[in-house]
C-alpha positions as CSV (number, residue, x, y, z in Angstrom):
1,M,140.4,41.5,67.1
2,S,138.0,44.3,66.4
3,V,137.4,46.2,63.2
4,E,137.7,49.9,63.3
5,G,135.8,52.1,60.8
6,A,133.2,49.6,59.9
7,G,130.5,50.9,57.6
8,P,130.5,53.5,54.9
9,A,132.8,56.5,55.1
10,Q,131.3,59.7,56.2
11,G,130.6,62.3,53.5
12,T,130.3,59.8,50.7
13,E,126.9,59.0,49.2
14,T,128.0,56.3,46.7
15,A,130.6,53.7,46.8
16,T,133.5,54.0,44.4
17,T,134.6,51.0,42.4
18,G,138.1,49.8,42.4
19,T,139.1,51.1,45.8
20,A,140.1,49.0,48.8
21,D,138.0,48.9,51.9
22,T,139.2,51.4,54.6
23,E,138.6,49.1,57.5
24,T,141.6,48.5,59.7
25,V,142.2,45.7,62.1
26,V,143.3,46.9,65.6
27,P,145.1,44.6,68.1
28,E,143.4,44.8,71.5
29,G,146.1,44.0,74.0
30,R,144.5,42.5,77.1
31,G,141.2,41.6,75.3
32,D,138.2,43.5,74.3
33,V,136.1,44.2,77.4
34,R,132.4,44.2,76.6
35,G,130.1,45.1,79.4
36,I,130.3,44.9,83.2
37,S,130.5,41.1,83.4
38,D,133.6,41.0,81.2
39,L,135.1,43.9,83.2
40,T,134.5,42.0,86.4
41,Y,135.9,38.6,85.2
42,R,138.9,39.9,83.3
43,I,140.1,42.8,85.3
44,I,138.6,43.0,88.8
45,T,138.7,39.3,90.0
46,P,142.4,38.8,89.3
47,Y,143.2,41.7,91.6
48,L,140.7,40.5,94.3
49,S,142.4,37.1,94.5
50,H,145.9,38.7,94.9
51,R,147.4,38.0,98.3
52,H,148.8,41.5,98.8
53,V,145.3,43.0,98.4
54,Q,143.8,40.6,100.9
55,R,146.6,41.3,103.3
56,G,146.0,45.0,103.0
57,V,142.3,44.6,103.7
58,L,143.2,42.6,106.8
59,V,145.5,45.4,108.0
60,V,142.7,47.9,107.5
61,L,140.3,45.7,109.5
62,I,142.8,45.3,112.4
63,A,143.5,49.1,112.4
64,L,139.8,50.0,112.5
65,T,139.2,47.5,115.3
66,A,142.2,48.9,117.2
67,V,140.7,52.4,116.8
68,C,137.5,51.2,118.3
69,L,139.3,49.7,121.3
70,V,141.4,52.7,121.9
71,A,138.3,55.0,121.7
72,T,136.6,52.8,124.2
73,L,139.5,53.2,126.7
74,V,139.9,56.9,126.1
75,R,136.2,57.8,126.3
76,L,135.4,55.2,129.1
77,S,132.3,54.3,127.2
78,P,131.2,51.0,125.5
79,L,129.6,52.9,122.6
80,P,132.7,52.9,120.4
81,L,132.5,49.1,120.4
82,L,129.4,49.1,118.2
83,P,131.3,48.8,114.9
84,V,133.4,45.9,116.1
85,P,130.9,43.2,115.1
86,L,130.8,44.6,111.6
87,F,134.6,44.4,111.4
88,A,134.4,40.9,112.7
89,A,131.9,40.1,109.9
90,G,134.4,41.7,107.4
91,W,137.1,39.5,108.7
92,F,134.9,36.4,108.3
93,T,134.0,37.3,104.7
94,L,137.6,38.0,104.0
95,R,138.5,34.5,105.2
96,K,135.9,33.1,102.9
97,A,137.3,35.1,100.0
98,R,140.8,33.8,100.7
99,N,139.5,30.2,100.6
100,T,137.8,30.7,97.3
101,T,140.4,29.7,94.7
102,D,138.7,28.8,91.4
103,D,135.1,30.3,91.6
104,D,135.1,33.9,90.5
105,R,131.5,34.5,91.4
106,R,132.0,33.4,95.0
107,L,135.2,35.5,95.2
108,L,133.3,38.6,93.9
109,L,130.4,37.9,96.4
110,W,132.7,37.5,99.4
111,S,134.8,40.5,98.4
112,S,131.7,42.6,98.0
113,L,130.5,41.6,101.4
114,T,133.9,42.4,102.9
115,L,133.9,45.8,101.4
116,A,130.3,46.5,102.5
117,A,131.1,45.4,106.1
118,I,134.1,47.7,106.2
119,F,132.2,50.7,104.8
120,V,129.2,50.2,107.1
121,G,131.5,49.7,110.1
122,F,133.5,52.8,109.2
123,W,130.3,54.8,108.8
124,A,129.1,53.5,112.2
125,L,132.4,54.5,113.7
126,S,131.9,58.0,112.4
127,R,128.4,58.2,113.7
128,V,129.4,57.0,117.2
129,S,132.2,59.6,117.2
130,S,129.7,62.4,116.4
131,W,127.3,61.2,119.1
132,M,130.2,61.2,121.6
133,H,131.3,64.7,120.6
């Protein structure tokens, strides 16, 4: 629990005798988050280990890979296949994240690498499309 209003009241120069302290105790609900590491371990990692989130990321990877394959067939060029290895690396890191059950640091590491692979692959897909245009 945290204490709200700690310290002297504003606008008073001297303490008055016989009055009760004005500090109130506030319930915190899910826990007091202090800093980025607490935010990571208490809020972010439970959602990263959730199966629906991981399944959604897998669907995104499959959709982006399918877009690359369709673009290759439509454009008749192998250039749209450049992001596919990045999406394959994203799939590999997603598998590693799924197998991480009790270590939050490894889960955060593999999830961050998955996200980075998806972003860089999506960026590469957009660059290839601008080159082809």
